[in-house]
Structure formats: C-alpha cells, structure tokens
MARSEFI-63802 format. One record per residue (C-alpha): y, z, x. Coordinates in pm, whole numbers, plus 32768, in hexadecimal, padded with zeros to 4 digits. Layout:
SITE    yy    zz    xx
SITE     Y     Z     X
...
***
This chain:
SITE    yy    zz    xx
SITE  A9BC  575E  6888
SITE  AADE  582D  68D4
SITE  AAEC  5976  6996
SITE  AB58  5AC3  68E7
SITE  ACAF  5B28  695B
SITE  ACAA  5C84  69DA
SITE  AD4A  5D7A  6901
SITE  AEB1  5DEA  6928
SITE  AF00  5F35  69A9
SITE  AFD0  601E  68FE
SITE  B0E8  60C7  69B3
SITE  B01A  620A  6A12
SITE  AEC6  614B  6A72
SITE  AE49  60C7  6BBB
SITE  AD20  6023  6C31
SITE  AC5C  6118  6D2D
SITE  AC11  5FFD  6E1F
SITE  AD93  5FD2  6E5C
SITE  ADAE  6116  6F00
SITE  ACAB  614E  7025
SITE  AC6F  629F  70B5
SITE  AD8D  632B  716D
SITE  AE98  6251  70CF
SITE  AF77  6263  6F85
SITE  B012  618B  6E7E
SITE  B14A  619D  6DAD
SITE  B0C1  61C1  6C3B
SITE  B1DF  61B0  6B47
SITE  B2BF  62D5  6BA0
SITE  B1B9  638E  6C7A
SITE  B0F6  634E  6DB1
SITE  AF86  6365  6D9A
SITE  AEBE  63ED  6EF0
SITE  AD63  6392  6F43
SITE  ACE0  64D9  7000
SITE  AB8F  6489  7089
SITE  AB26  63DC  6F42
SITE  ABCB  64AD  6E42
SITE  AD2D  6475  6DA2
SITE  AE66  6538  6D92
SITE  AF98  64F2  6D03
SITE  B0EE  657B  6D47
SITE  B273  6550  6CF9
SITE  B2E5  640E  6DC5
SITE  B403  64AD  6E79
SITE  B423  65E0  6F59
SITE  B49E  671D  6ECC
SITE  B586  6755  6FFC
SITE  B66B  6618  7012
SITE  B5BD  6523  6F10
SITE  B50B  6434  7025
SITE  B416  6356  6FA1
SITE  B2AF  63D9  6FD1
SITE  B1FF  629A  6F98
SITE  B211  621C  70FD
SITE  B1DF  6366  7187
SITE  B0C9  63C3  727D
SITE  AF91  6458  71E0
SITE  AEAD  6537  72CB
SITE  AD86  65D3  7202
SITE  AE30  666E  70E0
SITE  AF8E  668E  7186
SITE  B0AC  659C  7159
SITE  B1D6  65A9  7259
SITE  B331  6541  71CB
SITE  B3B4  6418  72A3
SITE  B510  64B7  7290
SITE  B511  6624  730E
SITE  B391  6661  7336
SITE  B361  673B  7225
SITE  B1FB  6757  71F0
SITE  B139  677A  7087
SITE  AFD1  67A8  7018
SITE  AFAF  6672  6F24
SITE  AEB2  6724  6E54
SITE  AF55  686C  6E0E
SITE  B0C3  6814  6E60
SITE  B0EF  692D  6F37
SITE  B1E7  6925  705F
SITE  B12B  692C  71A5
SITE  B265  6912  728A
SITE  B3C5  691E  724F
SITE  B4E7  68C2  7230
SITE  B475  68A1  70C7
SITE  B457  69E1  7002
SITE  B3F5  694A  6EA6
SITE  B282  68E5  6E5A
SITE  B252  6771  6DFD
SITE  B1FE  6753  6C7D
SITE  B097  66D2  6C66
SITE  AFDF  6605  6B50
SITE  AE79  65ED  6AE9
SITE  ADB6  64B0  6B47
SITE  AC88  642A  6A92
SITE  ABB5  631C  6B08
SITE  AAC4  6253  6A42
SITE  AA04  6140  6B22
SITE  AB25  608A  6BE4
SITE  AC30  60EC  6AE1
SITE  ACF3  6220  6B27
SITE  AE01  62C0  6A38
SITE  AF0A  63C1  6A83
SITE  AF49  64C3  696D
SITE  B0C4  6511  697A
SITE  B115  6675  6948
SITE  B23E  66BE  6875
***
C-alpha cells in the first residue's frame, strides 16, 4: 500500500500550516505574513533601500525593515514610519483549507 505524495506547490502557493501567527514566509517573489490568522502579502523588498522583508520582525500588522527601521502595514502596504516614503505593493491572498495562493497583481 503506497501513501499518496503531497501535491507539489506552485510558485505562488503555500501551506497555511507553514506560517504560524505572527510569522512570515517567502513565497515566490513576495512575502506572506500571518496577521492574527489572516494572510497578507507584500513585495519582498523594502521600498527605501531594498532590504529583504522575509526575515523582518512582524508585530501585529506592522513589519519593521531590518536595515533602517522603516515600518509598513503589511495588509495595506502603507508606510507607518520612515525613512521609507513609498508604500509596499500588496497582493491578494486566497486560502482554501491548508492551501494558500497569492494572486499577483500586474
């Protein structure tokens, strides 16, 4: 009796169980954040000096850039604290059971 292999994920897909509340995961070219059980996705680099946001600290819905401390709302992309001036690009996240999918905007 053979066990079914788990389905391979596409570049824009993730398993909900891989992103506990208050954490993030790089999914393709974006970062998915778990904000109190809801998922938000943003571009993977800070708009100030392109620091990677995948390992940045998340507090509630605020991510803090590891290079210069800029803060963003990960659900809206809005700048909460400089030095960044440009908001983050955000993407819609669809969840079906334990499978999540980022719908990349053009």
